[in-house]
Structures are given as C-alpha cells and as structure tokens.
N, C-alpha and C positions, 0 to 999 in steps of 0.2 A: 726393506729397511731395517738397519739394526734398532734394537729399543734398548740396547745396553748403555747409551748416552741420555744423560738426564735431558729433559726438554731446552731448559734454556742453553745447551751446548748444542743441541742438535738444530735450534730454530737457527736459520742464516748461515748453516755450517756449507752450504753448495753456492753461496750467494759473496762476490767478490763487494763487500759492503763498505761503508765509511768507516768502521771499526777495522776491517782488514786493510784498508787504504792508510790509514793512521800509522798502522802497524808498519807498513811496508815500504812507505814512501820516505823521503825526505822531506824534514818541516818546509823547506820552500816548495816543493811539488804538491805537497798535500795543501798546503795556503793557495796556490794556483789553481788547483783544482777546486777546491771552497768557493773561491772568489769567483769562477767561471760560473759555478752553479747559482750562485748567489744573485750576482750581476750582471751575468750574462757575458764577460768579457772572454775571448780568444785564449785559446792555448797555444804557447809555443810550442816548436816541433821537440824541442830538448826537454821539456815537461810531458809530452806525448809517449816519447820514448821511454822514459823512465815509468809512466804508467804501464805502459805495453809490456814492458819488461816484468814488473812484478807482477801483472794480470798472468802472463804466461808460466812465471816460476809457481805461483800460487795454483793455476790450473794443473800443471805437469805434476807438482806433489800429489796430486789428488786424482791422477788416473787418466789426464786428458791426453790427448794426441792432437787434436782437430780444435780450429776456432770458426765461427761462422757469424756474419752479421745477420742479425735475427730482425725480421723486420713482419710490417702488416699490410700486405697490399690491399685491394679492393675485391678480395675474394672470400671474405668473410673467417678467413683461418691465417696463422703466421706461415712465413715463407725462410727458407734457410738454405745457402750454399757453402759447404763445409771446406774449409783449407786446412792442410797439415801443416805443422809447426817446423817440421822437417825442413833443412835447407843444406845442399850438398857441399862438402869441403875438398873435395878432391881425394884421391885415391880410394873411392867407394866407400867413403866416412861421410856421416851426416852430423849436423848439430840443429839443435832446438833453436828456432828464432820467431821472433815476433815483434815486429816495429812499430814505429807510432804510426807511420803511415798506414799501416795495413790495419789498424788500429782505428783511424779516424775515417777513412773513407774505403768505399769497396764500388765496383763495378759489375755487378750483377745483369742479366740480359733480360729487359725489360719485356721483350715481345710475347712471352709465354703469360703475360698476366692480361686481365680485360683491359687494363688503360694503356697497354703498350701494343696490343695486339691491332689496335687502331691504326696504327702504323707500319711501314715496311720493315723487315726485321733489321736491317742495316742501320735504319733510324732512330730504332725503338731502345735507345741506351737507356740505363737505370742505373743510379746512382746512391750508394747508402752512405749516410753520413752520421757517426757516433752520437749518440744520445746521452752526455755524459750526466744528465740528471736520475736518469734509469740505471739501477747495478748490473753489471755483469753477472751470469750464473751458469754454473754445470749442468747440463743436460746429455745423458747417455755418451758420455767420453768427449764433448765437445765444449769450448767455454763460446756461450752465447753473450754475443754482445749486441743489447738493442739499439736500435740505430730508426732513422726515417728513409724512407724511399723519395725520391724525386727524380724528375729529368733533368737533360743536360742545362734547359734553360733556369731550371730552379721552380718548376712546377711541382705540384703533390701529386705524387702517385700512389699513395698512400692513406691509412687512418691516423696515423702518428703526427704527421706533419698538421692536419686542421686541427686536433686537438690541441696542440701545442699552442698554435695560433690562438683559439679560442680561450684557453688558459690565461694568457697575455692579456687577451683583450678585456677578460672579466676582471683581471686584477686592476688594469688602468682605469677601467671605467669605474672599481669598487674605492680605488683611491680618490679619485674626480668628485664621489660622493662623501667620503670621507672629511675630505678637506671642506667642504660645505658645512660638515657639522663641527669644526674646530679641530678636527685632527690633522697635526701638523708634521706628527713624527712618523706615521706607519708608511711604509716604503713598497711593501707587497702585501697581496691580498690571495690565498691559498684555497682554488677549488678543492674540493674533497669529498670522495663518494667510496661507498662500500658494496659494490655490486653482489648479491647474492646469487647463489645458483641452485634452482630447482631441476630434478634430474629424476628420470627413470631408469629402473633397474631391470632388465629383461635377462632371463635364463638363456644362456647360449645357444641351446638346443632348440627351444622356441623362437628365438630370435631368426636362427637359419631357415625356418619353414615359413618365415613371413617375408615375401619380395617387396612390399613398400617398405620394411623396416631396415632390409639389406639396401636397398637402392635409395632411399631419401633419408633416412634415420628419424623418421617420424609414421604415426598410424593415418593411413589414406581411407583404410576401409576396416571395418570391424563391428562389433557388439556391445552393447552396453555390457559391463560386468555383472553377473548375478547378484553382488550387493557390492555395497559401499564400505563405508568404514562404520557401519550400523554397531559390530561387534567389538573384538579386541583390538584390531590392526588399526586402530582412528590414529588422528594428528597427535596425541599425546600418550599414545599406545607404546609399549616395550618394543625397542627395535628388534627384529628376528637376527638369530647369530651369523648368518650369512650376509647381511646387510650390515651388521655391527664392523664384521669382519675386513669389510669393503673400507668402510668409514674410517676405521682404525688405519689401515694402509693408505688411503687418501691422507688423511691428517698428517701423518709421518712425512711423507714425500713431499707435502704442501708445506708443511713446518722447515723442514732443510732447504726450501727455496725461497725461505724468507716470508713467504705468504702465511698471515695471521688469521687460519682458519679457527674460529671461534663456535660456533653454533651449529650442531647438527641433528635434525630430528626426523619424524614421517611427515610427508604430506597429505593433503585432502584426498588426492585420488590414490587408488590401489598402485601399489608398485612404485611410488613418488616419496621422493626423500629431498632434503635441502640442506645445504651448506652454507653458511653466513660468514663473510669474514668480518675482521674489523676494519673500519673505515680508515683511508690515509688518501694524500695527494692523488689528485685524479690520473695524472700521467701513470705514477707507480701502478696504481689500483687497476687501470685498463690493462697495462701489460701483464700484470699476475692474473687478470680474468682472462686472458688467453692463456695462460700456464694452467689455470683452474681445469677449463675445457679440456685442453690437451689432456693433462693427466687421469681425468675423467675418463675419456673414452679409453 
C-alpha cells in the first residue's frame, strides 16, 4: 500500500461510494439511487444500466478485470464467483461490458453451501441480489458488489437478508414508540454498531508446527505462558516493531476500503492485539467486519 497519498485521499479510494456516484452519474440516476436507498423504491433498468456502466468504468480505470457478487452464506465467511468484463465483438476482438442486469442479479449454485446442500443439486438454485445500501469496492483486481443470497422462492440463504429484515423491524418499532412520545416527523431509525476485532499474531514458523492452529485456527492444547503481562508488554505497553508494521499495513488497507479503523493497542493476553473501528450503520458495519477479518488473515 502506497503511503504517498494523504489519508483523506487514501480513505475510500477503493470504494464506489456516494461521492463517486454523484460525480459519475447523471443527476436523475443519482437521485433515483438515493431515493431507492432512503425510501426503498425500485430502480428501473435504465438507471441500473447507467450505474453498472459507471461502476465498470471506475473499476477498469483502477485495474479491475472482473466483477463478483460478494455475499455471506451461512458458513461464517464470505463467498464470491468472479466473471470478467470481457464480451466478444467478432473478428477475435473483445469489449468491456457490464449491464444493469448483471449488477442487480446473479445465479450462483447454492448446492455447495450448508443451506443448499440439503437439496438435490439441480434443485439447489441460489440467487444473489444487489444491496444498493452497501457500496461496491475493489479487491484483488475484482469489483465486489455486496448482495443478499436467497432461494428461488425468496427464502434467506445468507446472513445479510435476516440482518436487513431485523434493521427494518427495529426501525418500525422504534418509530412506533417515538409516535407515542409525540414525535410526528421522524421516518426512520438507524441501528448502528462498531464491532472491534481482537486477534492473535503468531510467528509463521511457530504456527506451522501447531496442528491445532493450522487445522482449526485456534488453540486446542498447550500450556500457560511463563508469564502474562506483569512486565513491559502489558495492555498499555509500547507496541513491538513487527506488530506495529502489521498494524500500519492493516490500517492503510482498511482505510483504502473505506473502513474507519480508529484504535489499535495490545490486549491482555500474550500476542493478543485489538483493532476498533468507528461505529456506522449496522448493515455497512457487518459488511466491513467481514472484510476486516479477511484482510487480517
């Protein structure tokens, strides 16, 4: 990650965020997207096509060659299937295309996930649908589009759809309570969260000698450390150079992805550390938390 950019320029540089949309979309399409996000109205295909074209141009300018519907099946991690922007034009030539239809919906096979594996493969269809309230971002040469994952009949196969339904219900009930207290103007209540991540940094050579860490990602056997934080490596102690270098690289990567990484410090156990972000709306925060865990690993 280049450090030549100033932090305000670096932050969100790999995200197709609202400011970028405002610059690259017509006022009508930007207004339609904004109304869709705030009021839940549907987008017409012409608006979706314009947004898709703007996304593609922005991504290609930054070296992207593929796009993927990025979703969160019930596996504890994210999932993605990448398609290139190329489309044949005849004569052995290609052009770069990305349509509103490709932006809005995808059809990955759900049979490889726990929720889909309960059915026969030919029946285990899964569909991804664009979540316009969460911004697309660039990762490893691909435009990643946050989506929900559902069955043909509309059943939730992921963790995002239940979250969105919960956010909507919390807002509805909160507005009902506000009306009882005389608030007649509020139309929506936003649930917000800022999930911090506590993590352990283990030397790669030592990690390779531990089957429990390699196979499960956690300690299943071992002994207590010879000492805890009685000396200089306590919670408020100076961060070691190797750890500080990791934290610096982590922060710069997260900032480029628009993730507001705010606090870093040692934690109470040996080799344990923490990253805490600034809180934001629950949907965005959950998407960003998945990215944080992926980047950390």
